[in-house]
C-alpha positions as CSV (number, residue, x, y, z in Angstrom):
1,M,-14.4,3.1,-12.7
2,L,-15.1,5.5,-14.3
3,H,-14.1,5.7,-14.6
4,I,-14.1,5.3,-15.1
5,V,-14.4,7.7,-15.8
6,V,-14.0,7.3,-19.6
7,L,-13.9,10.5,-21.6
8,L,-14.9,11.0,-25.2
9,L,-11.3,12.1,-25.9
10,A,-10.1,8.5,-25.7
11,I,-12.9,6.3,-27.0
12,P,-11.3,2.8,-27.4
13,L,-13.1,1.6,-30.5
14,R,-13.6,-2.1,-30.9
15,A,-14.8,-2.6,-34.5
16,R,-14.3,-6.4,-34.1
17,A,-14.7,-7.7,-30.6
18,G,-13.4,-11.1,-31.6
19,S,-10.0,-10.0,-32.9
20,L,-7.9,-7.8,-30.8
21,H,-4.5,-6.2,-31.5
22,T,-2.1,-5.4,-28.7
23,R,1.5,-4.2,-29.2
24,G,1.7,-5.6,-32.7
25,A,0.4,-9.1,-31.7
26,T,-3.0,-10.3,-32.9
27,F,-5.3,-13.0,-31.5
28,D,-8.7,-14.1,-32.7
29,W,-10.7,-14.9,-29.5
30,S,-13.4,-16.6,-31.6
31,T,-11.1,-19.5,-32.1
32,I,-11.5,-20.5,-28.4
33,N,-14.3,-22.7,-27.2
34,A,-15.6,-21.6,-23.8
35,S,-15.7,-24.1,-21.0
36,T,-16.6,-24.3,-17.3
37,E,-12.8,-25.0,-16.8
38,L,-9.8,-23.0,-17.9
39,S,-8.3,-24.6,-21.0
40,W,-5.4,-22.6,-22.1
41,T,-4.4,-21.6,-25.7
42,P,-1.2,-19.7,-26.6
43,C,-2.0,-16.2,-27.6
44,Y,-0.4,-12.8,-28.2
45,D,3.0,-14.5,-28.6
46,T,3.8,-15.1,-24.9
47,F,0.5,-15.3,-23.1
48,Q,-2.2,-18.0,-22.5
49,C,-5.9,-17.3,-23.3
50,S,-9.1,-19.1,-22.3
51,K,-12.8,-18.5,-22.0
52,L,-14.7,-19.4,-18.9
53,T,-18.4,-20.2,-19.0
54,V,-20.4,-18.7,-16.2
55,P,-24.2,-18.0,-15.6
56,L,-25.5,-15.0,-17.4
57,Q,-27.4,-14.2,-14.2
58,Y,-26.4,-15.8,-11.0
59,S,-29.8,-15.0,-9.5
60,N,-31.6,-16.7,-12.5
61,R,-29.6,-19.6,-13.9
62,S,-32.2,-20.2,-16.6
63,A,-31.3,-16.8,-18.2
64,G,-28.4,-18.4,-20.2
65,E,-24.6,-18.3,-20.1
66,A,-21.8,-15.8,-20.5
67,Q,-18.3,-16.4,-21.7
68,I,-15.6,-14.5,-19.9
69,A,-12.3,-13.9,-21.8
70,V,-9.4,-14.6,-19.5
71,L,-5.7,-14.0,-20.2
72,M,-2.7,-15.2,-18.2
73,S,0.9,-14.3,-17.9
74,P,2.2,-17.3,-16.1
75,S,4.2,-17.1,-12.9
76,N,7.9,-18.2,-13.0
77,Y,6.9,-20.8,-10.4
78,S,4.8,-23.9,-10.9
79,S,1.6,-24.3,-8.8
80,G,3.3,-26.8,-6.5
81,D,6.3,-24.5,-5.7
82,P,6.0,-22.9,-2.2
83,N,7.0,-19.6,-3.9
84,Y,3.9,-19.6,-6.1
85,L,1.2,-17.3,-4.7
86,G,-1.6,-17.9,-7.2
87,P,-3.4,-15.7,-9.7
88,M,-3.5,-11.9,-9.4
89,L,-6.5,-10.4,-11.1
90,F,-6.4,-6.9,-12.6
91,N,-9.1,-4.4,-13.5
92,P,-8.2,-1.1,-15.3
93,G,-11.3,0.8,-14.5
94,G,-14.0,2.2,-16.8
95,P,-16.5,0.8,-16.1
96,G,-15.9,-1.2,-19.2
97,G,-12.1,-1.5,-19.3
98,A,-10.8,-4.7,-20.9
99,G,-8.5,-6.5,-18.5
100,T,-7.0,-8.8,-21.2
101,S,-5.3,-6.0,-23.2
102,Y,-4.4,-4.2,-19.9
103,V,-2.3,-7.2,-18.8
104,V,-0.8,-7.8,-22.3
105,T,0.3,-4.1,-22.5
106,N,1.7,-3.9,-18.9
107,D,2.9,-7.4,-18.2
108,A,6.6,-6.5,-17.8
109,Y,5.8,-3.6,-15.6
110,F,3.5,-5.4,-13.3
111,R,6.2,-8.0,-13.0
112,Q,8.7,-5.4,-11.8
113,V,6.2,-4.1,-9.2
114,I,4.8,-7.3,-7.7
115,G,7.4,-9.9,-8.7
116,P,7.3,-13.4,-10.3
117,Q,5.3,-15.2,-7.7
118,Y,1.9,-14.6,-9.3
119,D,0.1,-15.5,-12.4
120,L,-1.0,-12.1,-13.8
121,V,-4.6,-12.5,-15.0
122,G,-6.6,-10.1,-17.0
123,F,-10.2,-10.6,-17.8
124,D,-12.8,-8.8,-19.9
125,P,-15.8,-8.1,-17.7
126,R,-19.0,-9.6,-19.1
127,G,-20.3,-7.7,-22.1
128,I,-16.9,-6.1,-22.7
129,G,-14.1,-6.8,-25.2
130,A,-13.8,-10.5,-26.1
131,S,-16.3,-11.6,-23.5
132,T,-19.7,-12.6,-24.8
133,P,-22.5,-11.8,-25.3
134,P,-21.4,-8.3,-26.2
135,L,-23.1,-5.1,-24.9
136,A,-23.5,-3.5,-28.4
137,L,-26.1,-0.8,-28.2
138,F,-25.0,0.8,-31.5
139,H,-25.2,-1.0,-34.9
140,S,-22.4,0.9,-36.6
141,P,-19.8,3.7,-36.2
142,P,-22.0,6.2,-38.1
143,E,-24.9,5.5,-35.7
144,A,-22.6,5.9,-32.7
145,L,-21.2,9.1,-34.3
146,E,-24.6,10.6,-34.7
147,F,-25.4,9.9,-31.0
148,Y,-22.1,11.3,-29.7
149,L,-22.2,14.4,-31.9
150,N,-25.5,15.3,-30.2
151,Y,-24.2,14.6,-26.7
152,P,-22.9,18.0,-25.4
153,L,-19.4,18.4,-24.0
154,N,-20.7,20.7,-21.4
155,V,-24.3,21.3,-20.0
156,N,-23.8,24.6,-18.3
157,E,-23.4,26.7,-21.5
158,S,-27.1,27.0,-22.2
159,D,-30.5,25.6,-21.4
160,A,-30.5,24.1,-24.9
161,D,-27.3,22.1,-24.1
162,F,-28.9,20.7,-21.0
163,G,-32.1,19.8,-22.8
164,R,-30.0,18.1,-25.6
165,F,-28.1,16.1,-23.0
166,Y,-31.3,15.0,-21.3
167,A,-32.8,13.9,-24.6
168,Q,-29.7,11.9,-25.5
169,A,-29.7,10.1,-22.1
170,Q,-33.3,9.1,-22.8
171,I,-32.3,7.7,-26.2
172,L,-29.5,5.6,-24.7
173,G,-31.9,4.0,-22.3
174,M,-34.4,3.3,-25.1
175,L,-31.6,1.6,-27.2
176,A,-30.7,-0.6,-24.3
177,V,-34.3,-1.8,-23.7
178,D,-34.9,-2.3,-27.4
179,R,-31.7,-4.0,-28.4
180,Y,-29.9,-5.6,-25.5
181,E,-32.1,-5.6,-22.4
182,L,-31.2,-9.1,-21.2
183,V,-27.5,-8.4,-21.6
184,A,-27.8,-4.9,-20.0
185,E,-29.4,-6.7,-17.0
186,S,-26.5,-9.0,-16.7
187,V,-23.4,-6.8,-16.7
188,G,-23.7,-5.3,-13.2
189,T,-20.8,-5.0,-10.8
190,A,-22.1,-7.7,-8.5
191,A,-22.1,-10.2,-11.3
192,V,-18.6,-9.3,-12.4
193,A,-17.4,-9.7,-8.7
194,T,-18.9,-13.2,-8.7
195,D,-17.1,-13.9,-12.0
196,M,-13.9,-13.1,-10.2
197,L,-14.5,-15.8,-7.6
198,Q,-15.3,-18.2,-10.4
199,I,-12.0,-17.4,-12.2
200,A,-10.0,-17.9,-9.0
201,R,-11.8,-21.2,-8.3
202,A,-11.0,-22.3,-11.9
203,F,-7.3,-21.8,-10.9
204,G,-8.0,-24.0,-7.9
205,H,-8.0,-21.1,-5.4
206,E,-10.6,-19.9,-3.0
207,E,-9.0,-16.5,-2.3
208,V,-9.0,-13.8,-4.9
209,N,-5.9,-11.7,-5.3
210,Y,-6.7,-8.4,-7.0
211,W,-5.4,-5.0,-8.1
212,G,-8.1,-2.6,-9.3
213,V,-7.9,1.1,-10.1
214,S,-10.7,3.8,-10.6
215,Y,-13.9,1.9,-11.2
216,G,-11.8,-1.2,-10.3
217,S,-12.1,0.2,-6.7
218,V,-15.9,-0.2,-6.9
219,L,-15.5,-3.7,-8.2
220,G,-13.0,-4.6,-5.6
221,S,-15.0,-3.2,-2.7
222,T,-18.1,-4.9,-4.0
223,F,-16.3,-8.3,-4.1
224,A,-14.9,-7.8,-0.6
225,A,-18.4,-7.0,0.7
226,M,-20.0,-10.0,-1.0
227,F,-17.2,-12.5,-0.3
228,P,-15.2,-11.3,2.7
229,D,-13.9,-14.8,3.4
230,N,-12.5,-15.0,-0.1
231,V,-10.3,-11.9,-0.1
232,G,-6.6,-12.5,-0.7
233,K,-4.1,-9.7,-1.4
234,F,-6.3,-6.9,-2.4
235,I,-5.2,-3.5,-3.8
236,V,-8.0,-0.9,-4.2
237,D,-6.8,2.3,-5.8
238,G,-9.0,5.4,-6.4
239,N,-12.1,5.0,-4.3
240,W,-15.5,6.5,-5.3
241,S,-17.5,8.8,-3.1
242,A,-19.1,12.2,-3.8
243,S,-17.7,13.3,-7.1
244,L,-15.7,16.5,-7.7
245,T,-15.2,17.4,-4.1
246,L,-11.4,18.1,-4.7
247,T,-11.4,18.8,-8.4
248,D,-11.1,22.6,-8.2
249,A,-8.5,22.2,-5.5
250,A,-6.6,19.8,-7.8
251,L,-6.6,22.5,-10.5
252,S,-5.2,24.9,-8.0
253,T,-2.2,22.6,-7.4
254,V,-1.5,22.9,-11.1
255,Y,-1.4,26.7,-10.9
256,T,1.0,26.4,-7.9
257,A,3.2,23.9,-9.7
258,C,3.4,26.2,-12.7
259,V,4.7,29.0,-10.5
260,T,7.2,26.7,-8.9
261,A,8.4,25.3,-12.3
262,G,9.1,28.8,-13.7
263,P,8.7,30.4,-17.1
264,T,10.9,28.0,-18.9
265,A,9.0,24.9,-17.9
266,C,5.4,26.3,-17.7
267,A,4.2,28.2,-20.8
268,L,1.5,30.0,-18.8
269,Y,3.8,31.1,-16.0
270,E,2.9,34.0,-13.8
271,P,4.6,35.0,-10.5
272,T,1.5,33.8,-8.5
273,P,-1.1,31.0,-8.8
274,A,-3.8,33.6,-9.0
275,G,-2.0,35.1,-12.1
276,V,-1.9,31.7,-13.8
277,Q,-5.6,31.2,-13.1
278,A,-6.4,34.6,-14.5
279,R,-4.7,33.7,-17.8
280,L,-6.8,30.5,-18.0
281,D,-10.0,32.3,-17.1
282,A,-9.3,34.9,-19.8
283,L,-8.9,32.1,-22.4
284,L,-12.2,30.6,-21.3
285,T,-14.0,33.9,-21.4
286,S,-12.6,34.7,-24.9
287,A,-13.5,31.3,-26.3
288,R,-17.0,31.5,-24.8
289,A,-17.6,34.9,-26.5
290,T,-15.8,34.1,-29.8
291,P,-14.8,30.4,-30.5
292,H,-11.5,30.0,-32.3
293,V,-11.5,28.8,-35.8
294,V,-9.2,26.0,-37.0
295,Y,-8.5,25.7,-40.7
296,N,-5.5,23.9,-42.2
297,N,-5.5,22.8,-45.8
298,T,-1.8,21.9,-46.0
299,D,-3.0,18.6,-47.2
300,P,-5.9,19.5,-49.6
301,S,-7.1,15.9,-49.6
302,N,-7.5,16.0,-45.8
303,T,-8.3,19.6,-44.7
304,L,-8.4,20.1,-41.0
305,F,-11.1,22.4,-39.8
306,G,-13.2,23.0,-36.7
307,T,-13.7,25.2,-33.7
308,V,-12.2,25.5,-30.2
309,D,-14.9,26.8,-27.8
310,A,-15.2,27.1,-24.0
311,P,-16.8,23.6,-23.5
312,L,-13.9,22.0,-25.3
313,L,-11.3,23.9,-23.2
314,V,-13.0,22.9,-20.0
315,L,-13.0,19.3,-21.1
316,Q,-9.3,19.5,-22.0
317,L,-8.6,21.0,-18.5
318,F,-10.6,18.3,-16.9
319,Q,-8.9,15.5,-18.7
320,M,-5.5,17.0,-17.9
321,L,-6.3,16.7,-14.2
322,Y,-6.4,12.9,-14.5
323,E,-2.6,12.8,-15.3
324,P,-1.2,16.3,-14.8
325,V,2.4,15.0,-14.2
326,S,2.5,13.9,-17.9
327,S,0.0,16.2,-19.5
328,A,-0.1,19.7,-17.8
329,A,3.0,21.0,-19.5
330,A,1.8,20.0,-23.0
331,L,-1.7,21.4,-22.4
332,F,-0.4,24.7,-21.1
333,S,1.9,25.0,-24.1
334,A,-1.1,24.5,-26.4
335,L,-3.1,27.1,-24.4
336,H,-0.2,29.5,-24.8
337,A,-0.4,29.0,-28.5
338,L,-4.1,29.7,-28.3
339,E,-3.3,33.0,-26.6
340,Q,-1.2,33.8,-29.7
341,G,-4.1,33.0,-32.0
342,D,-3.1,29.4,-32.9
343,A,-5.9,27.1,-32.0
344,Q,-4.6,24.0,-33.8
345,P,-2.5,22.5,-30.9
346,V,-5.6,22.5,-28.7
347,F,-7.8,21.2,-31.4
348,A,-5.4,18.4,-32.2
349,G,-5.9,16.9,-28.8
350,S,-9.6,17.3,-28.8
351,V,-12.6,15.1,-29.5
352,Q,-12.1,15.5,-33.3
353,A,-9.7,12.5,-33.4
354,A,-12.2,10.3,-31.7
355,N,-15.0,11.5,-34.0
356,D,-12.8,10.9,-37.1
357,R,-12.3,7.3,-36.0
358,L,-16.0,6.8,-35.7
359,A,-16.6,8.3,-39.1
360,T,-14.2,6.0,-41.0
361,C,-16.8,3.2,-41.2
362,D,-13.9,0.8,-41.3
363,F,-15.5,-2.2,-39.5
364,D,-16.9,-5.6,-40.0
365,A,-20.6,-5.2,-40.5
366,N,-21.2,-8.8,-39.2
367,A,-19.4,-8.2,-35.9
368,P,-20.8,-6.4,-32.9
369,F,-19.8,-2.8,-32.6
370,V,-18.9,-1.3,-29.2
371,T,-17.4,2.1,-28.6
372,G,-16.5,1.4,-25.0
373,F,-17.9,4.7,-23.8
374,L,-21.5,5.4,-22.7
375,D,-22.8,2.3,-24.3
376,T,-20.8,0.2,-21.8
377,A,-20.1,2.4,-18.9
378,G,-23.8,3.5,-18.7
379,P,-25.4,0.1,-18.5
380,I,-22.9,-1.1,-15.8
381,A,-23.0,2.0,-13.6
382,C,-26.7,2.8,-14.0
383,G,-27.9,-0.8,-13.6
384,D,-26.1,-1.2,-10.3
385,V,-28.7,1.0,-8.6
386,S,-32.0,-0.7,-7.8
387,P,-34.5,0.8,-8.6
388,P,-32.8,2.3,-11.7
389,A,-30.8,5.5,-11.1
390,R,-33.0,7.7,-13.3
391,V,-34.8,11.0,-12.7
392,A,-38.4,11.5,-13.7
393,T,-38.1,14.9,-15.2
394,I,-35.6,17.3,-16.6
395,D,-36.1,19.5,-13.6
396,E,-34.9,16.7,-11.3
397,A,-31.9,16.2,-13.6
398,R,-31.1,19.9,-13.3
399,D,-31.3,19.7,-9.5
400,G,-28.7,17.0,-9.5
401,Y,-26.5,19.1,-11.8
402,E,-26.9,22.1,-9.5
403,A,-25.8,20.1,-6.5
404,M,-22.7,19.0,-8.3
405,L,-22.0,22.6,-9.5
406,A,-21.9,23.7,-5.9
407,R,-18.9,21.4,-5.5
408,S,-17.0,22.2,-8.7
409,R,-16.7,24.4,-11.8
410,F,-16.3,21.2,-13.8
411,A,-19.9,19.9,-13.1
412,G,-21.0,20.9,-16.6
413,T,-18.5,18.4,-18.1
414,W,-18.8,15.7,-15.5
415,Y,-22.5,15.5,-14.8
416,P,-23.5,14.2,-18.2
417,L,-20.7,11.6,-18.0
418,S,-21.6,10.4,-14.5
419,E,-24.9,10.7,-12.7
420,G,-26.6,12.4,-15.6
421,R,-26.1,9.6,-18.1
422,C,-28.6,7.5,-16.0
423,A,-31.4,10.0,-16.6
424,G,-33.1,7.7,-19.2
425,W,-32.1,4.3,-17.7
426,N,-34.9,1.9,-16.8
427,I,-32.9,-1.4,-16.4
428,S,-31.7,-2.8,-13.1
429,A,-28.9,-5.3,-12.8
430,A,-30.3,-8.8,-12.1
431,D,-27.5,-9.5,-9.6
432,Q,-27.1,-6.9,-6.8
433,L,-25.0,-6.4,-3.7
434,N,-27.3,-7.2,-0.8
435,G,-25.3,-5.8,2.0
436,T,-23.0,-2.9,3.0
437,F,-19.3,-2.1,2.7
438,T,-18.8,-2.9,6.4
439,T,-17.2,-6.2,7.2
440,S,-14.0,-8.1,8.2
441,T,-12.1,-9.8,5.4
442,S,-9.9,-12.9,5.4
443,T,-7.0,-10.7,4.4
444,P,-6.7,-7.0,5.2
445,I,-7.2,-4.7,2.2
446,L,-4.7,-2.1,1.0
447,F,-6.5,1.0,-0.1
448,I,-4.6,3.8,-2.0
449,S,-5.7,7.4,-2.6
450,N,-4.0,10.5,-3.9
451,T,-4.2,13.8,-1.9
452,Y,-5.8,15.6,-4.9
453,D,-7.7,13.1,-7.0
454,P,-10.1,15.0,-9.3
455,V,-12.8,12.3,-9.4
456,T,-12.1,9.9,-6.6
457,P,-11.2,12.1,-3.6
458,I,-9.3,10.7,-0.7
459,S,-12.3,11.0,1.5
460,G,-13.7,8.1,-0.4
461,G,-10.7,6.0,0.4
462,R,-10.9,6.9,4.1
463,T,-14.6,6.1,4.2
464,M,-14.2,2.7,2.5
465,S,-11.2,1.7,4.6
466,S,-13.1,2.5,7.8
467,G,-15.7,-0.1,6.8
468,F,-13.3,-3.0,6.3
469,A,-11.7,-4.1,9.5
470,G,-7.9,-4.2,9.5
471,S,-7.5,-2.4,6.2
472,V,-5.0,0.5,5.8
473,I,-5.2,3.5,3.4
474,L,-1.9,4.6,1.8
475,T,-1.8,8.2,0.8
476,Q,0.2,9.3,-2.2
477,N,0.9,13.0,-2.0
478,S,0.2,13.9,-5.6
479,T,-2.5,15.3,-8.0
480,G,-4.1,13.0,-10.5
481,H,-6.5,10.1,-10.8
482,T,-5.2,7.1,-8.8
483,S,-1.6,6.6,-7.8
484,L,-0.7,5.5,-11.3
485,S,-1.0,9.1,-12.4
486,A,2.3,10.0,-10.7
487,P,5.3,7.6,-10.5
488,S,6.3,6.8,-7.0
489,A,8.8,4.1,-6.0
490,C,7.6,4.5,-2.4
491,T,4.1,3.4,-3.4
492,A,5.5,0.6,-5.5
493,D,7.6,-0.6,-2.6
494,V,4.5,-0.7,-0.3
495,I,2.6,-2.7,-2.9
496,R,5.5,-5.1,-3.3
497,K,5.8,-5.8,0.4
498,Y,2.0,-6.2,0.7
499,V,1.5,-8.7,-2.1
500,V,4.7,-10.7,-1.3
501,D,4.5,-11.1,2.4
502,G,1.3,-9.4,3.5
503,T,3.0,-6.4,5.2
504,L,0.7,-3.4,5.3
505,P,2.1,0.1,5.8
506,V,1.7,1.9,9.1
507,E,-1.6,3.8,9.3
508,G,-0.9,7.4,8.1
509,T,1.9,6.5,5.7
510,V,2.3,9.1,3.0
511,C,4.3,8.4,-0.2
512,E,5.8,11.2,-2.2
513,P,5.9,11.0,-6.0
514,D,9.2,10.7,-7.9
515,E,8.0,13.2,-10.6
516,V,5.9,16.2,-10.3
517,M,4.2,18.5,-12.9
518,F,6.0,20.4,-15.6
519,G,8.9,18.0,-15.8
520,M,10.3,18.5,-12.3
521,D,11.9,15.5,-10.6
522,T,12.0,14.9,-6.8
523,T,14.6,13.0,-4.8
524,G,12.3,10.0,-4.6
525,L,12.7,6.8,-2.6
526,E,14.3,3.6,-3.7
527,L,13.0,0.1,-2.9
528,R,14.9,-1.6,-0.1
529,G,16.6,-4.9,0.3
530,E,15.7,-7.8,-1.9
531,R,12.9,-5.8,-3.4
532,R,15.2,-3.0,-4.5
533,V,14.5,-1.6,-8.0
534,S,16.3,1.4,-9.3
535,R,14.5,4.7,-9.2
536,V,14.8,5.1,-13.0
537,D,13.4,1.6,-13.7
538,M,10.5,2.0,-11.2
539,G,9.7,5.4,-12.7
540,E,9.5,3.9,-16.1
541,V,7.3,1.1,-14.7
542,L,4.8,3.5,-13.3
543,R,4.9,5.8,-16.3
544,E,4.0,2.9,-18.6
545,L,1.2,1.7,-16.4
546,K,-0.2,5.2,-16.4
547,R,0.0,5.5,-20.2
548,A,-1.9,2.3,-20.7
549,R,-4.9,3.0,-18.5
550,P,-8.2,3.4,-20.2
């Protein structure tokens, strides 16, 4: 993660990396002096912030230093209290997600899930957010906008689209070498994993407790492989393997859910899943032949105009699969409006909003500019492979795309955001994982996978769990990316028991969600005994976690 798995529809712009706004609270990270120890400063009203100095490259200590932004929501217990269980580190995915804002946003909800025994710790991975030096490949929003407007939403519409994508990938690699080569060499997953150990040690602990989702699963598994004797309570949710192996099947579950929900709840209802699919396919065919025009001059000073074409619809469908419990009904309603000739609802949820933010030019010209999209995810993901994960020719890139297309109709959207983005990359991470994902850890790991995850299929969780002795994989029977995409009190109960007393679920345990697509509730399960949390409260907990993910 992803992703990371970060889509252009939700670019988290950071015009000023030193001053971050979260839930109305503001904190200027530049006021903190970094140190090799954690020296806490009050921040964001109720939190504590610090910057930890670490080597820029662990394999080359002469390369310089990095400063890691660390934020803590303190435990209710002091470090000397037997109830205190130490720091719990969080990673929201990406790659390139900022952990500090993730914890600020979700502090109350994390508390309800895991309890008061831990310090909740968010950190911005090196190069990201308030950590320095920044990974800033673009000089300004207009420059970033120019790049992204030329980066196609889908590469299977024409040979020209594929060629344009390949050229843009080359440009991204050139920018990295020209502007931030040393930093790009220093942001790999192995280095971030080592930073996690340094953070835990700064707390006075040798074991790292951790909860990572999406790309956070890559980070967590890398840490466990590098430092198996330093693994504490470890939750790894959404595990990477061959991309898109279940994506089309995930979309089929949405068709079935639409039929089950009925015509009142699902705007594209048909009596059979095949009928629902036929309506969607008809929309795609129509938009491919004749893109829909959007023009709204209700506000003459801010006329809304643009087009809705097939690549945009495919991207909307793909993003919906990340969180169909919360987004399928709204998207299908917008698509129903499109059937009636109104393209504005679909357009309103498109990339236009992100492009508008880039075009405002409202930023501090003296501060590093980071979009948090390909300029961060690319260097991290592509640099992790040594030698660099690039292809020598456009024909080799096309071969990679064709292999992905054999797995899913969404390859045209996903390839340029995943493997394809590395086509022009020539930089390897200085610090690498020298080993395999096969070892015994000091504490068994809890892996979590959904039955129908569109980008991190359950096969990845099973494969990863098989390599770590004593680990268990919990299956959540839902569609979406990671377990946070569908509220489940059962899953929350498993997590609580594991982080509090180390109890792992029985192998083969399957948790049902408490909500399904198109607004349908299930009977759900409540937490038991002292860990009991009402179904309504836990549902809200998991909904909020889901909303705040990058």
